[in-house]
Every structure is written in structure tokens, then in C-alpha cells.
C-alpha positions as MATLAB code, in Angstrom:
seq = 'MKILFVSLGCDKNLVDSEVMLGLLRDKGHEITNDEAQAEVIVVNTCSFIHDAREESIQTILEMAELKKNGVCRLLIVSGCLAEKYRDEVLEELPEVDAVVGTTAYDTICEVIDKSLAGERVQSFESTDRLPLVETRRVLTTGGYSSYLKIGEGCDKHCTYCIIPKLRGNYRSVPMDYVLEDARRLVAAGVKELNIVAQETTTWGKDIYGEKRLHVLLRELCKVEDIRWIRLLYCYPEEITDELIEVIRTEPKICHYLDMPIQHSSDAILKRMGRRTSRSELEAVIGKLRKAIPDITLRTTLITGFPEETESDHEDLKSFVQKMEFDRLGVFTYSPEEGTPAEKMEGQVPETLKESRRDELMLLQQQVSAKKTATMIGKTVEVLVEGRIPEEGVYVGRTYRDAPEVDGYIFLNAQEEIISGDFVTAEVTGADEYDLTGDVIYEFTK';
ca = [
    -147.804  107.761  -11.563;
    -147.924  111.048   -8.917;
    -147.118  108.668   -5.428;
    -147.771  109.930   -1.917;
    -146.001  108.381    1.390;
    -147.245  108.162    4.708;
    -144.479  106.836    6.728;
    -144.913  105.854   10.453;
    -142.925  105.389   13.777;
    -139.236  105.156   14.311;
    -136.886  107.301   12.556;
    -135.108  103.647   11.069;
    -138.843  103.253    9.281;
    -138.275  106.625    7.719;
    -135.033  105.750    6.626;
    -136.530  103.054    4.557;
    -139.287  105.519    3.502;
    -136.965  107.734    1.818;
    -135.467  104.506    0.382;
    -138.359  103.952   -1.112;
    -138.427  107.225   -1.961;
    -135.595  107.225   -4.279;
    -136.156  104.474   -5.933;
    -139.483  105.575   -7.715;
    -138.246  108.575   -8.088;
    -135.648  107.121  -10.640;
    -137.992  105.263  -11.691;
    -139.839  107.743  -13.167;
    -142.479  108.335  -10.440;
    -143.627  111.650   -9.233;
    -143.345  112.426   -5.407;
    -146.411  114.188   -3.895;
    -147.616  115.563   -1.161;
    -151.076  115.816   -1.882;
    -153.574  113.816   -1.051;
    -155.912  114.756   -3.767;
    -153.629  114.043   -6.202;
    -152.105  111.172   -5.292;
    -152.467  108.108   -7.952;
    -150.988  106.086   -5.407;
    -150.447  105.776   -1.214;
    -148.267  103.351    0.569;
    -148.161  103.768    3.989;
    -144.578  102.750    6.215;
    -146.470  101.156    8.857;
    -145.475  100.943   12.909;
    -145.815   97.986   15.172;
    -144.082   98.262   18.058;
    -146.556   98.737   20.882;
    -150.498   99.120   20.879;
    -151.059  102.730   20.141;
    -148.669  102.752   17.228;
    -150.029   99.888   15.783;
    -153.688  101.652   15.990;
    -152.200  104.689   14.659;
    -151.044  102.441   11.836;
    -154.639  100.962   11.303;
    -155.980  104.294   11.310;
    -154.266  105.543    8.962;
    -154.379  102.863    6.418;
    -158.648  103.421    6.927;
    -158.060  106.994    6.367;
    -156.078  106.484    2.966;
    -158.907  103.998    1.857;
    -161.422  106.940    1.703;
    -159.237  108.179   -0.448;
    -159.463  105.030   -2.793;
    -162.949  105.347   -2.460;
    -162.890  108.958   -2.922;
    -160.316  110.305   -4.709;
    -157.933  109.885   -7.519;
    -156.241  107.185   -5.840;
    -156.211  103.993   -7.695;
    -153.496  101.979   -5.560;
    -153.354  101.447   -1.802;
    -150.017   99.606    0.034;
    -149.584   99.084    3.192;
    -145.429   98.173    3.964;
    -143.212   97.882    7.472;
    -143.678   96.485   10.650;
    -147.815   96.135   10.480;
    -147.775   94.222    7.353;
    -144.577   92.410    8.466;
    -146.546   90.878   11.104;
    -150.041   90.732   10.142;
    -148.965   90.156    5.458;
    -152.138   87.922    5.770;
    -154.615   90.223    8.363;
    -154.176   93.164    6.456;
    -155.459   91.868    2.881;
    -158.144   89.502    4.076;
    -159.323   92.785    6.211;
    -158.637   95.430    4.521;
    -159.898   94.820    0.832;
    -158.908   98.650   -0.039;
    -155.393   97.282    0.300;
    -154.162   96.430   -3.127;
    -150.255   94.919   -1.670;
    -148.448   94.420    1.174;
    -144.539   94.766    2.145;
    -142.818   93.035    4.560;
    -139.508   94.642    6.504;
    -136.521   93.297    4.210;
    -138.378   93.549    0.810;
    -138.780   97.645    0.747;
    -136.422   97.941   -2.163;
    -139.208   95.980   -4.133;
    -142.063   98.623   -4.035;
    -141.382   99.480   -7.897;
    -142.119   96.092   -8.885;
    -145.054   95.907   -6.635;
    -146.132   98.835   -7.665;
    -145.844   97.510  -11.290;
    -147.943   94.203  -10.703;
    -150.552   95.551   -8.573;
    -151.734   98.691  -11.353;
    -151.684   95.190  -13.634;
    -154.293   93.801  -11.307;
    -152.530   91.496   -9.168;
    -152.922   91.961   -5.697;
    -149.354   91.397   -4.254;
    -147.558   90.101   -1.116;
    -143.940   91.189   -1.187;
    -141.958   89.415    1.516;
    -138.053   88.122    2.081;
    -136.348   86.355    5.076;
    -136.138   88.634    8.366;
    -132.544   88.067    8.343;
    -131.996   89.664    4.888;
    -130.356   93.003    4.468;
    -131.425   95.097    1.187;
    -128.799   97.351    0.365;
    -129.974  100.498   -2.050;
    -127.402  102.205   -3.588;
    -130.272  104.918   -4.657;
    -129.941  108.758   -3.879;
    -132.537  109.132   -0.396;
    -135.556  111.421   -0.875;
    -134.789  113.316    2.247;
    -137.970  114.349    4.282;
    -136.623  115.520    7.734;
    -135.790  119.147    6.074;
    -132.521  119.039    4.443;
    -129.982  120.030    7.103;
    -130.083  116.622    9.513;
    -130.759  113.084    7.927;
    -130.652  109.722   10.057;
    -128.140  107.376    8.913;
    -128.833  103.580    9.049;
    -126.067  101.416   10.131;
    -127.510   98.277   11.141;
    -131.149   96.472   10.983;
    -132.337   94.022   13.702;
    -131.419   92.928   17.292;
    -130.109   90.175   19.096;
    -131.080   91.087   22.184;
    -134.862   89.544   22.233;
    -135.740   91.590   25.083;
    -138.839   89.951   26.726;
    -141.057   93.306   25.741;
    -140.298   93.203   22.418;
    -141.682   92.209   19.268;
    -138.770   93.876   17.197;
    -136.631   90.796   16.283;
    -139.636   88.888   15.101;
    -140.415   91.797   12.683;
    -136.667   92.924   11.579;
    -134.898   89.836   12.096;
    -131.255   89.041   14.053;
    -128.607   91.884   14.009;
    -126.936   92.983   10.383;
    -124.380   95.508   10.072;
    -124.460   97.620    7.135;
    -121.055   97.392    5.693;
    -118.865  100.494    6.017;
    -118.500  101.138    2.431;
    -121.779  101.170    2.387;
    -122.440  103.292    5.368;
    -119.845  105.797    4.363;
    -121.435  106.443    0.567;
    -124.900  107.208    1.745;
    -123.278  109.633    3.917;
    -122.057  111.305    1.360;
    -124.595  110.983   -0.785;
    -126.594  113.093    1.979;
    -124.028  115.482    2.622;
    -124.428  116.045   -1.554;
    -127.341  116.822   -0.678;
    -126.885  119.736    2.070;
    -127.066  117.571    5.132;
    -124.545  119.041    7.681;
    -125.879  116.164   10.862;
    -126.145  112.946   10.513;
    -128.005  110.975   13.080;
    -126.596  107.095   13.402;
    -129.669  105.068   14.287;
    -130.031  101.434   14.190;
    -132.290   98.635   16.815;
    -128.876   99.058   18.543;
    -126.041  101.312   17.105;
    -123.441   99.965   19.365;
    -122.660   96.140   18.410;
    -121.754   97.286   14.816;
    -119.612   95.316   12.911;
    -119.492   92.316   15.591;
    -121.544   90.118   12.989;
    -118.700   90.871    9.817;
    -115.324   91.726   11.745;
    -116.035   89.515   15.059;
    -115.887   92.696   17.280;
    -117.650   96.190   17.720;
    -116.159   98.380   15.955;
    -118.710  101.423   16.126;
    -115.587  103.532   17.200;
    -114.010  102.775   13.913;
    -117.196  103.493   11.949;
    -117.687  106.993   13.522;
    -113.632  107.974   13.208;
    -113.941  107.588    8.986;
    -117.358  109.185    9.361;
    -115.603  112.007   10.570;
    -113.470  111.842    7.714;
    -116.014  112.906    5.273;
    -115.992  116.507    4.389;
    -118.572  118.667    4.944;
    -119.964  117.128    8.349;
    -120.793  118.897   11.199;
    -122.389  117.168   13.663;
    -122.201  113.540   13.960;
    -124.991  112.546   16.908;
    -125.828  108.728   18.015;
    -128.848  107.376   19.339;
    -129.533  104.053   20.385;
    -126.510  102.795   22.486;
    -127.123  100.004   24.603;
    -125.481  100.719   28.129;
    -124.005   97.354   28.390;
    -121.779   97.175   24.809;
    -120.315  100.795   25.391;
    -117.031  100.565   25.341;
    -113.906  102.294   26.318;
    -112.671  102.956   22.512;
    -116.432  104.391   21.840;
    -116.321  106.597   24.872;
    -112.626  108.061   23.741;
    -114.067  108.457   19.924;
    -116.543  110.474   21.257;
    -114.391  112.456   23.346;
    -111.421  112.945   20.549;
    -113.385  113.255   17.378;
    -114.887  117.349   17.063;
    -117.626  116.340   14.579;
    -119.104  113.524   17.081;
    -121.400  115.693   19.308;
    -121.204  114.972   22.818;
    -124.414  113.382   23.168;
    -125.425  109.892   23.656;
    -128.933  108.032   23.542;
    -128.651  105.050   26.152;
    -132.889  103.022   26.058;
    -132.166  102.046   30.229;
    -135.739  101.076   30.557;
    -135.435  100.368   34.692;
    -133.016  100.311   37.271;
    -134.760   97.925   39.380;
    -132.417   94.734   38.845;
    -135.540   92.286   39.168;
    -137.328   94.198   36.587;
    -134.012   94.589   34.703;
    -134.079   90.552   35.002;
    -137.742   89.973   34.015;
    -136.977   91.967   30.673;
    -134.330   90.021   29.747;
    -131.911   92.907   30.085;
    -128.583   92.820   30.626;
    -127.451   95.221   33.152;
    -128.194   95.647   37.105;
    -128.750   98.996   38.428;
    -125.210   99.310   39.779;
    -123.516   98.557   36.235;
    -126.157  101.417   34.550;
    -124.348  103.717   37.374;
    -121.028  102.933   37.057;
    -121.023  103.288   32.754;
    -122.741  107.076   33.387;
    -120.005  107.473   36.102;
    -117.952  107.354   33.240;
    -119.053  108.779   30.441;
    -119.838  111.959   32.762;
    -115.994  111.434   34.147;
    -114.596  111.369   30.733;
    -116.686  113.827   28.945;
    -117.875  116.121   31.263;
    -120.048  118.170   29.171;
    -121.967  115.076   27.676;
    -125.906  115.236   27.571;
    -127.482  112.015   28.402;
    -130.865  110.721   27.053;
    -132.855  107.647   28.142;
    -136.124  106.192   28.047;
    -137.907  104.276   30.522;
    -140.667  101.820   30.834;
    -142.844  101.894   33.835;
    -145.551   99.174   34.763;
    -143.830   96.185   33.919;
    -145.310   93.028   34.778;
    -144.800   92.425   38.839;
    -143.342   96.233   39.152;
    -144.062   96.696   42.386;
    -143.541   99.712   44.533;
    -140.426   98.718   45.921;
    -139.600   98.579   42.131;
    -141.177  102.355   41.260;
    -139.508  103.747   44.093;
    -135.847  102.292   42.838;
    -136.597  104.071   40.023;
    -137.719  107.109   41.235;
    -134.411  107.286   43.426;
    -132.657  106.003   40.582;
    -134.070  109.473   38.154;
    -133.150  111.457   40.885;
    -129.532  110.456   41.367;
    -128.613  110.256   38.171;
    -129.894  113.734   36.721;
    -130.336  112.629   33.215;
    -130.238  115.759   31.025;
    -133.107  114.146   28.819;
    -135.658  111.050   29.671;
    -138.924  110.041   28.394;
    -141.310  107.524   30.168;
    -143.716  104.885   28.447;
    -146.128  102.515   30.223;
    -146.008   99.117   29.675;
    -147.695   97.952   26.393;
    -148.045   93.777   26.685;
    -147.421   92.759   23.020;
    -148.537   89.366   20.774;
    -145.618   86.989   20.602;
    -143.499   88.562   23.775;
    -142.684   86.508   26.709;
    -143.972   89.434   28.554;
    -146.965   89.433   27.471;
    -147.831   86.132   28.804;
    -146.999   86.932   32.313;
    -147.850   87.183   35.723;
    -148.744   90.123   37.737;
    -149.722   93.014   34.579;
    -150.052   96.187   36.611;
    -153.326   98.095   36.073;
    -153.211  100.757   33.139;
    -154.235  103.581   35.665;
    -151.778  102.638   37.680;
    -148.932  102.584   35.361;
    -150.022  105.957   34.435;
    -149.510  107.321   37.784;
    -146.460  105.930   37.906;
    -145.387  107.375   34.990;
    -146.445  110.973   35.609;
    -144.559  110.762   39.210;
    -141.394  110.090   37.398;
    -142.347  112.841   34.728;
    -142.611  115.301   37.665;
    -139.080  114.113   38.681;
    -137.694  114.763   35.457;
    -139.302  117.919   34.991;
    -137.361  119.667   38.194;
    -134.366  117.849   36.918;
    -134.714  119.483   33.906;
    -135.527  123.138   35.482;
    -132.424  122.509   37.105;
    -129.712  121.926   34.796;
    -131.587  124.077   31.721;
    -130.972  127.274   34.827;
    -127.437  125.959   34.569;
    -126.908  126.998   30.866;
    -127.847  130.850   31.220;
    -125.370  132.947   30.717;
    -122.859  129.817   28.458;
    -122.570  130.760   24.254;
    -123.365  127.485   22.508;
    -123.713  126.457   18.723;
    -127.082  126.246   17.377;
    -127.571  124.898   13.957;
    -130.246  127.143   12.597;
    -133.671  125.177   10.743;
    -136.073  127.612   10.104;
    -137.793  131.587   11.575;
    -141.464  131.471   12.525;
    -141.568  135.186   11.055;
    -144.893  136.081   13.302;
    -142.630  135.870   16.148;
    -139.667  137.470   14.862;
    -137.375  134.744   16.042;
    -135.381  131.990   14.535;
    -135.681  127.819   15.211;
    -132.548  125.468   16.032;
    -131.135  122.810   17.757;
    -127.607  122.502   20.122;
    -125.304  119.621   20.437;
    -127.560  119.157   23.344;
    -130.910  118.685   21.351;
    -131.441  115.601   18.726;
    -134.618  116.190   16.041;
    -137.757  115.271   16.876;
    -137.470  114.059   20.551;
    -135.223  116.657   22.361;
    -136.507  120.433   22.303;
    -136.118  123.221   20.216;
    -134.616  126.715   20.926;
    -135.184  129.726   19.753;
    -132.988  132.810   18.836;
    -133.341  136.378   18.892;
    -131.422  137.487   16.523;
    -130.390  141.279   15.159;
    -129.171  140.108   11.835;
    -130.532  137.504    9.114;
    -129.710  134.142    9.573;
    -129.866  131.450    6.363;
    -131.248  128.470    7.424;
    -128.313  125.802    7.760;
    -125.585  127.927    9.424;
    -124.473  127.152   12.266;
    -123.844  130.062   14.531;
    -122.698  131.165   18.403;
    -125.462  131.750   20.989;
    -125.725  133.041   24.351;
    -128.354  131.583   26.618;
    -130.423  134.805   27.660;
    -133.772  132.575   29.299;
    -134.820  129.422   30.300;
    -138.252  128.966   29.293;
    -139.967  125.609   29.592;
    -142.078  124.879   27.147;
    -142.339  121.391   27.637;
    -140.892  118.252   29.848;
    -137.588  118.121   27.802;
    -136.787  122.316   28.596;
    -137.004  125.021   25.512;
    -135.053  127.876   26.150;
    -134.366  131.075   24.354;
    -131.152  132.258   23.443;
    -130.053  135.450   22.591;
    -128.101  135.575   18.989;
    -124.453  137.235   19.243;
    -122.967  136.212   15.990;
];
């Protein structure tokens, strides 16, 4: 069978999609990107916020048209939307042949077999199950960079978040499995591993009784041919001195940390169910920058949370100006069905959420411009990911730029560069293409 995958949402979901693709390939199915040829279409959905849910539904409807008018025989919905609305999807979308939950993705081959036999399938397991599939994933990220998922679920239960209900409590992927997955990725040509989970910083606590991310990282650094290891989704209250030390001392670990903070006002943080205060956030940021002066810090913020006052908003503005994050994203609060925050009083009007977001992003644009300008004249290492022939430039990223969420840099080179190579480059310009601050580098190999 020719199978088309559409993977929506976060990078953790993308890993699940790649595992499913690997299982299907091993079973003898053919993977295609051509919608017109696809006999089976799988949509791996997201349901984290309203916009993601709408995108998932729209994509399912678009794929359903191919079932009516093309060669498609089966339409399967997996992931968070399927988990949340397992009965409604089949009842309201007759074109869908099967739904697969977030912890049952390893049943995809059996689901297809049953569906081809005429059965309308629901495949779900406990949300606290941890599928461990030993297969070579089908990489969808270009070959040089990949995501390495080290955990599933979350124990935080923030009042705005539906993830624990969809993906269960936190479960660490065992070290042996993580290391073997890393080796398989490296064998496939991957040079950059981006460490992901709903929360990476508590890895090992459920297995060993204590956080051991720093131990796992030292073992990953021993895997040959890995060049960069990047940490994403590190909760600030869980960052230990041991973790800071391993980032500081291990050459393969990028001096980059993605640290979702969400707000700075103590009142809002408390209503969100977060476990930090502004003073604690400033302390951990200060500790990171003191220990690792060249560290790049990325964070995300939520504006317009219920009962957010103008004073709370001003607190957040002052925090953004004071902390000067290298990378920052701001999202308007989205009330999610089944979360405590959905029922809270003091819901903020959408227009006010958006205006507050825009104010914060304008402040960050100024911070980004200042920080980008300081890079001019510096020599940096770049992972080259491709070339734009019509412009005669190469495209790549530095350790300061995570894939998908940060900006790209552009290399003017006199010599040919092979994609996947690491080269040194001197920053000769700082033209901003968006709020992340893409810059132009002059190649000086």
C-alpha cells in the first residue's frame, strides 16, 4: 500500500509519526508524499490549543476529499485530537476509517490491516502506557538534524494545559532505549540531536527516584559522530547545578536552552499552577548566564490569561526588557475544554490579548535587534542545511538557532559547501527578516 502521512503539532508528535512510518516501511508498505497516489492517509493530529484543533479538523476534511475523488481507500486519524474525541471523530466524520490514540501508535500496522478488512477501528491504550518501538524511524527533518524524545506525558498539571489528560503522567524513556535511538539516528546521517519531551528536565525521576538528565546527557555525548546536542522544554524550577555543569563542560552540548516560563507576575503564575515566582526565574536565569556567558536562552510567554490585569501585563513587559531573552515567542491564552482555567472568572477579551501580545513582541524585536548587532564581526560555527540557487546563498543555523522555531542564517560563500557540513563563518550583516532576527554571514572557510 502507498501511505501518506500528515503530521501536525509539536516535535514530540513528529517523532511518533516517524516511528509509525518506520513500522509501516518494515511491514512492506510504500511511503509517498503524493496525495494523488496515496491509498492510505494518516493524519497525526494536535489538539493543544484551539488553532491547532481547527487545523487538525480542516486537514482531516481536506484529506477526506481525496478519499471521495482519488485512489485513497483509508483515512486514519491519530494523535491528540483522536485521543480527546475518540467517539466524536468516528460519529461526526464518516469518511474516517480508524482512530489511534496517543499511546497506541505502535498498533498502526494492525489498524490498517483491520480497516482494509472492513472494520471501523478504535485503537486506544492507557494514557500512562509507554510504547517502546525498536525500529529505524523514517526521518522527515532533512537528515542532518532530528528530535530525540526522552519522555512522555507530564506531571505538572498547569491550569491551562490539557496535555496530562491526553498523554498521561510523566514517563521517562529508559536510557538504553534512548541511546540506541540516538545511534540509529546517527547511522542515518544525523549530526544534531534536539532533546524533547513534555518536560526534559525531570528525566529519570520516575525510574531512579531523582532527576538524572545530566547523566543521560553525558552518555549521549559518548555516541560517536554526534556534533550538536540541543536541550528543549526545560522547566526553570527543575534546572539543577548538575545540569548547568554538564552544559558548560560537554563540548557537544549547545550553549542553548529552551525554558518555557509563561509569565512573570507572581499572581498569574500562581493561577496558572506554575511552580516559580519572578524572583526565582530571575535567579535561575542569572545563574545560567553567570556559569555559561554565551548561552542562548529561548522562552515562551502567555498573554491574556484569566484575570490578567494591566499591572500584570506591565510586570511582564518589564521582565522582557530586563531579562533580554535571545529568543522569545508570545501566545495569546486559549481556553481549553476540560482545564481549570477554562472555568476561571475574568476571561480577557481577545482583542486585548492580541494587543498585549503585540506590545510584548515589539519589545522583544528591539531586544533581538540589539543582540543581533553584537554578533557582527564574530566567527561562528554553522550547520549548512541547503542552498538557494537563485540567490546564490547557502542556508544554515548556528548553535543559537533551534530548527523550526528560530531563524535561519544565510552564507555568502566563494567555495562549494556540502549540505550537512559544519563550517566557520564571520558575521558581516544583521538584516532582520522576522522577530527572531535572521542574519547574513560571510563564509570564511
